[in-house]
C-alpha positions as CSV (number, residue, x, y, z in Angstrom):
1,Q,-77.3,128.3,-91.4
2,V,-74.6,126.5,-93.5
3,Q,-71.8,124.9,-91.8
4,L,-68.6,123.0,-93.1
5,V,-66.6,121.7,-90.2
6,E,-63.4,120.1,-91.0
7,S,-61.3,117.9,-88.8
8,G,-58.4,115.5,-89.0
9,G,-55.5,117.8,-89.6
10,G,-52.3,117.8,-87.7
11,L,-48.6,117.3,-87.9
12,V,-47.2,114.5,-89.8
13,Q,-43.6,113.3,-90.9
14,A,-42.7,113.0,-94.3
15,G,-44.2,110.0,-96.1
16,G,-46.9,109.8,-93.4
17,S,-50.7,109.8,-93.9
18,L,-53.7,111.8,-92.8
19,R,-57.4,111.8,-93.5
20,L,-59.4,114.7,-93.4
21,S,-63.2,115.0,-92.9
22,C,-65.7,117.7,-93.5
23,A,-69.2,117.5,-92.1
24,A,-71.7,119.7,-93.9
25,S,-74.9,120.9,-92.7
26,G,-77.7,123.5,-93.9
27,I,-76.7,122.7,-97.7
28,I,-78.3,119.9,-100.2
29,F,-75.2,117.8,-99.9
30,S,-76.3,115.1,-102.4
31,I,-76.5,117.7,-105.6
32,S,-73.4,119.7,-104.4
33,I,-70.0,119.5,-105.6
34,M,-67.8,119.0,-102.7
35,G,-64.0,120.0,-103.0
36,W,-60.7,120.5,-100.9
37,Y,-58.6,123.4,-101.2
38,R,-55.6,124.4,-99.8
39,Q,-53.5,127.7,-99.2
40,A,-49.9,127.6,-98.2
41,P,-48.3,130.8,-96.4
42,G,-47.5,133.7,-99.2
43,K,-49.4,131.5,-101.8
44,Q,-52.8,131.6,-103.3
45,R,-55.5,129.3,-102.4
46,E,-55.6,126.1,-104.9
47,L,-57.9,123.3,-105.7
48,V,-56.6,120.0,-104.4
49,A,-59.6,117.7,-105.3
50,D,-63.3,117.8,-106.0
51,I,-66.1,115.2,-106.2
52,R,-69.4,115.7,-107.9
53,S,-72.6,114.3,-106.8
54,G,-72.4,111.1,-109.2
55,G,-69.0,110.7,-107.6
56,K,-66.8,112.0,-110.6
57,T,-63.7,113.1,-109.1
58,N,-60.8,115.8,-110.1
59,Y,-57.3,116.2,-108.9
60,A,-54.6,118.7,-108.7
61,D,-51.3,117.1,-110.7
62,S,-49.5,117.5,-107.6
63,V,-51.5,115.1,-105.3
64,K,-52.5,112.6,-108.0
65,G,-51.8,109.1,-107.0
66,R,-51.2,110.3,-103.3
67,F,-54.7,111.9,-102.3
68,T,-58.0,110.3,-102.7
69,I,-61.4,112.2,-102.2
70,S,-64.6,110.5,-101.3
71,R,-68.0,111.4,-100.0
72,D,-70.9,109.7,-98.0
73,N,-73.9,111.5,-99.0
74,A,-75.8,109.6,-96.2
75,K,-73.5,111.4,-93.6
76,N,-73.3,114.5,-95.5
77,T,-69.6,114.3,-95.3
78,V,-66.6,114.4,-97.7
79,Y,-63.2,113.0,-96.8
80,L,-59.6,113.5,-98.2
81,Q,-57.1,110.4,-97.6
82,M,-53.8,111.8,-98.0
83,N,-51.1,109.6,-98.3
84,S,-47.2,109.9,-98.8
85,L,-47.5,113.6,-97.5
86,Q,-44.5,115.7,-98.4
87,P,-43.3,119.1,-96.9
88,E,-44.6,120.8,-99.9
89,D,-48.4,119.8,-98.9
90,T,-48.1,121.9,-95.7
91,A,-51.1,124.3,-95.9
92,V,-54.4,125.2,-94.3
93,Y,-56.8,122.8,-96.2
94,Y,-60.3,124.2,-96.6
95,C,-63.4,122.3,-97.3
96,N,-65.8,123.8,-100.1
97,S,-69.1,123.3,-101.4
98,K,-70.8,124.6,-104.5
99,D,-74.4,124.1,-105.4
100,P,-76.1,123.8,-109.0
101,W,-76.6,127.7,-108.7
102,G,-73.0,128.3,-108.2
103,V,-73.1,129.6,-104.5
104,N,-69.8,128.6,-102.6
105,Y,-69.6,128.0,-99.3
106,W,-66.1,127.3,-97.1
107,G,-65.2,125.9,-93.8
108,Q,-62.9,127.5,-91.4
109,G,-59.9,125.4,-92.4
110,T,-57.6,122.7,-91.0
111,Q,-53.9,122.9,-90.7
112,V,-51.8,120.4,-92.1
113,T,-48.1,120.2,-91.3
114,V,-45.6,118.0,-92.9
115,S,-42.2,117.8,-91.4
116,S,-39.1,116.8,-93.2
């Protein structure tokens, strides 16, 4: 059974930081592309960042220089360090895994709220 369990969301003031974690089980973590997506009210879900098995990263333009994605293959965990948070970063953040066969799995989401 596949499980992606996010943690670390919460309420923070503008300019603050949060670190999201996603613990994965039931997948071959080391060969999966791991990503973070977010969905704000009334908007489509969008990619925030992803990281390939070899460590190559990809970021949305809106978070470049502020967010850092990383992974620990020994712990089957992916992280998203979010600095200089702004109100427009408010959203539900979802963990995603994609295996080499294109199968996607999603976590249940964690709320991030940034107050101005």
